[in-house]
Structures are given as structure tokens and as C-alpha cells.
C-alpha positions, 0 to 999 in steps of 0.5 A, a space after each residue: 394498394 395501401 401504404 403500410 409504412 411512412 418510411 421513404 428513406 433507408 441507410 446502410 453502412 458499407 463493409 466492402 463486400 455487400 452489393 445488394 441493398 433492400 428497399 423496404 417501401 413502395 416505389 412506383 418507378 425506378 426513376 423515383 429512387 435516389 442513391 447517395 454515397 457518403 465517404 469517411 470524410 463526409 463528402 456526398 456523391 449522388 449516384 446515377 441509375 444504371 451507372 453506379 446501381 440498378 433496381 428491381 421491384 418497382 411497383 411491388 408493395 413490399 419494395 425492391 432491391 438496389 444492386 451495386 454495379 461492380 463491373 467494369 467499375 466497382 462501386 461497392 461501399 467500403 467500410 466507413 462509407 454510408 449508402 442512403 436510399 431515398 424515394 423522390 417522387 416528382 410533383 406531377 399529376 399524370 392521370 387523365 380522366 376525359 368527360 364521360 370516360 371510364 373511372 378505373 379504380 387502379 388508376 385512381 388508387 395509383 394517383 392517391 398513392 403518389 400523393 401520399 408518397 409526396 406527403 411523406 417525402 415533404 415530411 422527411 425534408 421538413 424534418 431536416 429543416 430549422 423549425 420554431 417550437 409549436 408554442 411560439 406564436 406570432 414569430 416573424 420568420 420571413 427574411 428580408 429581400 436578397 439585396 437587404 440580406 447581402 453581407 448581413 449576419 442572421 441573428 435574433 432580436 430581443 423578441 426572438 424574431 429574425 434580425 439582420 445585422 452588419 458583419 462587424 456588428 457585435 450585437 449579433 453575438 450577445 446571445 449565449 450558448 451552452 458548450 458542455 456544462 459551461 455557458 459562454 457568449 457567442 462572441 467568446 466562442 467565436 473568438 476562440 482559436 483553433 488549437 493543436 489540442 483540438 486535434 489530439 495533442 496533449 502537451 504533457 512533455 512525454 506523449 509524441 504530439 508530432 502527428 497531431 500537430 501535423 494534422 492541426 497544421 493541415 486543418 489551420 491552413 491559411 489561418 491561425 493555430 494556437 498552442 496552449 501552455 504545455 511541452 509538445 514532444 516531437 519525435 520526427 521531422 516537422 515543418 510549421 507550414 507556410 500560410 499558418 500563423 502559429 501562436 504560442 501561449 506563455 509556457 507552450 514549447 516544441 521539444 524535438 527529440 535528439 537529432 530531430 529538426 523542426 523547420 519553421 516555414 510559416 509565421 510565429 507569434 510569441 512574447 518574451 518566453 521560450 517556445 523552442 525547447 532544445 534541452 533534448 538536443 533537437 534543433 530548429 531551422 528558422 531561416 525562413 523567418 525575418 525576425 525572431 527572439 533569443 528568449 524563444 530558445 530559452 535565454 533567461 537574461 536574468 544576470 545569473 543563468 548561463 544563456 550560452 547554449 540558448 543564444 547559440 541555438 538561436 544563432 544556429 537556427 538562422 541558417 537560411 538565405 535571408 537576413 535574420 533579425 534577433 530581438 534581444 529583450 532587456 536583460 543581462 545574458 551571461 555567457 561562458 563561451 564564445 557565441 560562434 558564427 563560424 559554424 555557418 557554411 557557405 556553398 557559394 557567394 555570400 551569406 545574408 547574415 544576422 542582426 542582434 537588436 536590443 532595447 537600448 545601449 545599456 538595457 540589453 547585454 551579452 556579458 562574457 564571464 570566461 577567460 580567453 573567450 570573445 563575446 562573439 566570433 563572427 567569421 566567414 569561412 574563407 575570407 582571404 579568397 573573397 569568395 565566402 563572406 557575411 553580408 548585411 549583418 549588425 549589432 544595434 542598441 545593446 552592450 557587449 561586455 567582457 568582465 573577465 580580468 584577462 589580456 587575451 581574446 577579443 570582445 568582438 572578433 570578425 573576419 570577412 564582413 561586408 555591410 556590417 552595422 554597429 549602432 548605439 552599442 557599448 563595447 566594453 572590457 572593464 576589468 582592471 588592467 585588461 589589455 584585451 582588444 575590443 573589436 578586431 576586424 579582418 577584411 572589413 568593408 562597406 560598414 558603419 560604426 556609429 554612435 557607440 561607446 568603446 570603453 576599456 581594453 587595450 586597442 579598441 578597434 583593430 583592422 587588418 587587411 586580408 590577402 585579397 581584400 583591404 579594409 575599405 569604404 567604412 564609416 567610423 563616426 560619432 563614437 566615444 572611445 574611453 579609457 584605452 591603454 593602446 590605440 582607439 583605432 588601429 587600421 592597415 590598408 584603410 582604403 576610402 574610410 571616414 573616421 569622423 567626429 569621434 571623441 577619444 578620451 585616453 589612453 589611460 595615463 601611465 598604464 602600459 602605454 608604449 611611446 609609439 601607441 597613437 590614439 589613431 594609427 593608420 598603417 600601409 596604404 591609406 588612400 582617400 582616408 579622412 580623419 576629420 573633426 575628432 576630439 582626441 585626448 592623447 598622452 604620446 601621439 594623437 594621429 599617426 599615418 604610415 603611408 600616403 593618401 590620408 586626409 587629416 582635417 580639423 581635429 582637436 588634439 590635446 595632450 593630457 599627460 605632462 610627464 610624456 615630454 617631446 612626443 608628437 601630436 601628428 605624425 606622417 611617415 612612409 615606413 615602407 621605404 618607398 620613394 616619395 610619391 610624385 606630384 599629383 599621386 595620392 595626395 595627403 593633407 594635414 589641414 586645420 588641426 588644433 594642437 595643445 600640449 607641453 614640450 611637444 612636437 606639433 607634427 613631424 613629416 618623414 619620407 612623405 610626398 605630395 602633402 599640404 600642411 596648412 592652417 594648423 594651429 598649435 599652442 603650448 599649455 604652459 608657454 614652454 618652447 617646443 618644436 612646431 613642424 618638422 620635415 625629415 628625410 631626403 624623401 620628403 618632397 612636394 610639400 606645401 607649408 602654408 598658413 600655420 600658426 605656431 604659438 611656441 615652436 618653429 618650422 624645421 627641416 632636418 639635415 638631409 631634407 631634399 634639395 629641390 624645388 618641391 618644398 614650398 615654404 614661405 615664412 611670411 605665409 605662416 605665423 610663429 609667435 616665438 622661435 625661428 621660422 626655419 632652422 638656423 644656418 651657420 652660413 647662407 643655404 646651399 640647398 633647397 629651393 627659395 624665393 625672393 625675400 626668404 630669410 634664414 637666421 644666423 645660428 652663430 650670430 656674433 658682433 660684427 657678423 650678419 644676423 642672417 641672410 636674405 634671398 635676392 634671386 629665386 632658385 635652388 638654393 638661389 642668391 643670398 645676401 648677408 643682412 647688415 652686420 651686428 654692431 661691435 
């Protein structure tokens, strides 16, 4: 028979009901029909004869019919699906003509029909292949071998011939392509990112872009997703999924509606510009991020815009379980309310907290401009139970500044803090007459305060112990304390803490300084606290230790206010009324300190036990006499006074000092340029322990009387012999 049509393929759109489909061309056998179903997503499935479909009409010139199987399973093409029916003839010759045999016309014609069908089949396949134009002559279209093609990009050379280049070779991308009305290079086209606008997002600030962005996140799985400039309104909960790197252009921002939260679970890339718009009262959860930027939340840092809400929104977003670092770009961020960490809630245990990291001590600044407001309130919910605490948090390379002229509040107010780091910062309250405490810490442990500048205010660091937790294992090192009107450091229960190598320039002379405001004040239990290597400029008192267990070592203490006479550079006292500690228990040291002043007590020790007072050097600024070292009270025991050098003054024991063998004092072991080595006596001593050779002076020496007494037998008080009498 004749083949009146060249067609060998037909397609039908599914509608969910049609099950019979005409085949408008000749097919010799059922096995020569191929049926392929393409679903709405473009996925192709090849059907099997007698499973998904049956056939009738094989060998009929007019063709036949394909019927879909609907039972037991229904394969009816649905709306959006396409059924393609195609003739596929095997490339075989099955007709045999034996020598001398018959030559039937029907067999001969069928063989010719099959050959024609093969030609039509190949023509259809060739039509779907890449071809060069008819006029292209001499084009080399043969590819290299498999080994030579491996890991190569198929390209074209200057002659239009096939060429293979390495995958990283940009020469493969030098050609141009037409996209719409714009001609761009392949390299430029390849560099273009998948964007949310490819999925229909508008970024006009009014249209709800949530669904389109969600689809884009699915499409960009494992890669980058670009947000061009625009405001993308989000009407419902949205998660920036893990595995997608969201890249925001300058001017691109997500804006969730009131009460809507956007969760950031993937990576985010942006510069110093807003990408999270909270102006509609929506929120963000960035807890999964290790690092973000306060400018992403709209902080301006221009020194005039109120950035309180933007910075607080950033803080509130970081409520995850990970330590979160906020980059603070250079600039001044104006605050009109306290930045509040108190809102964080804890289910159990501790919270890995937040770091603020600026671009330099004087480059990045949080500046509080409101009265009675701290710059930052950083408090755990229930610090006194030692259950809920902030862990691993800090402030680096920036300034916290309170510019309002008020005596109330703090610059940095902290409770329940563990492993806090304050590094290379300025903590300042510079308004005239401001008595504000700069940094208040409560239950402050395992923390580092180093290389900072504390400037102005009343007390600069005040530490108070909680019900169950003292302030312990803290390092306060290499800081500057300037222009304070109270104490630079005031801690109680300051257990196992190092205060070392700081420079303390204050207090401000004549500005509200009480007589009992030491530059460094340690209250309560100060076991194994070291105050070492500090340079202290003081008015009334440099260091005061209440309690026991402190090591005051190699500090330089200089009095700068001559009007404050007869003050004390170093003072040790037990204000709790407890008996002096027994020998060997929580030993204290006052060793190697240098003291300069006028009309000044170098050091006073009252009700203090088990202490070494050794190798201290004291000198008078103007040569006036003053008291050197004084030991007071019957509770001053287990004391060793050795190797001290007093330029002006004496070593004195007040009335009532313990009369036992626990005080070791040898005049010959100390150097006193002027003044008496001990308090003068009106008669030989009757209490305290003395060694052979110890001498006391006669305070009422007169003609024909002894100038003093010498101990000839050690004991308490020992045996004393009068020295040769003074001539009449």
C-alpha cells in the first residue's frame, strides 16, 4: 500500500477524561508504537504496551487507536499533561527470498513500506538535532575522543569550528548572545545570578512577595539567591532556608507585616545597609547566624538619627542557642533608651550570648542621650539562683558613651555574666559633674576586662556579689581609669581576681570625693586577689582591702592632692569584726609597693591577720614628716614587717596591739631615714614579743635618764636593760 503521509508522530493534550487517541498513520505491528507521557513539570514517562495502553488497527492504511488503561489503575492523561504517540520501526530486514522461489508483490511492498517508515523516523529524529546551515561548507564537526573531551567545554573557534577548552578558560565565553533586545556576552550571562524576580517577586513594597520568594528559595537550593533593590513585603511566616546563600543588593530589604516573623536559617550576604525592615512591626530570627550587622536592621550611625529601635531589633533577633557576633560599623549610633538584653528568656541553663564588635575604640560608638538610662542593660533573668546566666559575650573595639548630665543610672549594667570580654573599648560618661557609675557588675565571673579606657563618672567599675555567686576568676588588666570622682574599681567578694598593670589617673581633685573613696577598694572576702603593677594617682587613698587574702604587690601610688593631708595610701582592715586569721589561713601580702605623698600614712593595718609587709618604699614629696607603717588593734596578728624603706616616718604600733609572739618586727630589717623605728615608750615594754638586740626609744628622755632600752633576753616582752644614761 502507499504511504500517503510523512507523519510518524502525534501529540494530545490531556483533559482528565479522554482515554482514546487516534493514530493517523500506518503502523505494521503494535510493537512499532511508542507512547510517552509528559507531566506539568516536564518529566517524561515512557508507557508500556498492555500496561498503560492497548492498540488496535495495526496494518490498516488509515492507522489505528491507542486506548488508555483505566483499570485496575487509571492512566488517563490529566489537564496539563501531554501524550506523545510515535512510530518506532526496528532497523531490520525480515523478508527472505530463496533462490528460484516466489517473489510475491505483497511481501515486497511491505518491505518497501518498512524502509520508507525508517526514513521518516530518522528524518523526525534528525529534525530534533543540532545542525549547521546548508551554506556552511567545510565545517569540521567531528569531536575529539572521549579522553580528550573529558572536563572540557564545547565551544567554537574563530572559524566557527568546534573547539574544546578547559572549564576554567574564559575564552569559551567570549561570544555574544541575544537576550531580548540586548546583546550580552556569554560570560556576562553566565555571571548572572538566580534572582527572586525570576520567580515573580516585585519588590514594590505593596505586593505580597512571600510565595514567590518561597518558590525562589526552593529553586536556589544549594546555591545563591539574589535580591535586587526593592522592598519585599512578607505577609506570612517565611524561612530563608539552610543551604541557600541570600545575597542582598544595596536597597533590597525584607519587610514582614505586623506580627510576622522571618527566620534566617541559611547564609546572608550584604554590606553596611538595611536588609531587614522592621518598620511594619514584623520581626526576624537570626539566631542561626554566627555573625550579622546592626545596619542590616536599619541603624544609621550618622550621629543624629535615633538608632535605638534598629539596634534593639537586631539584639532581639539573635535569640538562638549560638553565640552571635554583631558587627558595628564605624559611626555614632544615637540612643534614647537603654539597649536591653533583659528580655531574653531561658528555659534552662545558660545562654551563649552576644558580642558587639566595632571598627576601633573611637570609630564605633553607642551614645546614650536620655536621662537616667544606661547604654546597655545586660542581665540574666535569675542571677541569684546560679541557674540562668549569660555565657560567652562581650564588647570589642568601640565606645559606650553617656552624654546626659545626670548622676543616675549606669553606662553598662550587668548581672549574671560568665565569660564576658571587654576589650579595647572606651566606657565614658563625660558630662560635667556626672557621678554616674560607668560599669556595674553583679555575679560577674570568668571574665576579661583589658586594654580599655574608662573616662569620667563617679565609680568606674563596681562589682557586687550575689546570693550564691561571688565575683571570681576575673582579669582586669592594662586599662586606663581617668577622671573619676569615686573609685576606679570597687568590688566585694572579689575571689581569685587579677587587677594588674592598670593606670589610674584620679580622682578628679576636689570634686565630690569622700575621704573613704579609695581608687581601688576590695570589700569582703578577697581570697587570692592580686593587685599588682598598677600606677595609681590618688587623692586620699590608693588601695583599701577589707577582709583577708589579698596580694597587693609592686604598685606605684602617688598622692597628687596636697590639700588632703594625713590620708592613707594603702589600708588593710577587717571590717567584719572577725578575729584575725590563724597562721597559714588565706595569707595576705603588702609587698614591693612604692608610695609618694605629703603628710601621708604610707600604710595602715587594722585587725588583720597573717600578712607579710615587705620591701615597700615610701618617700615624702616635700620632705615633711609623716607616719610610715601603722599596725592597729589587738586583732592584728601573725604579721611580718621586713625590708621596708621609709624615707620619712616610722613603724608604729597603736595602743592595744596584740601582746603575743605573732608580730615579727626587727628594726634592723627595715630602713628608716628619719623618725623612730618604733613607737617611743615611757618605760621598757611590758607586752609583745621581742628578740635579743631589739631597741625602743625613751619618749620622755631627760638628763640623767636612759635614752632607751635594749632587749637582752628574747620573750614576751623579754628582758630589757636600760641604755647608758644621758649626761646631766
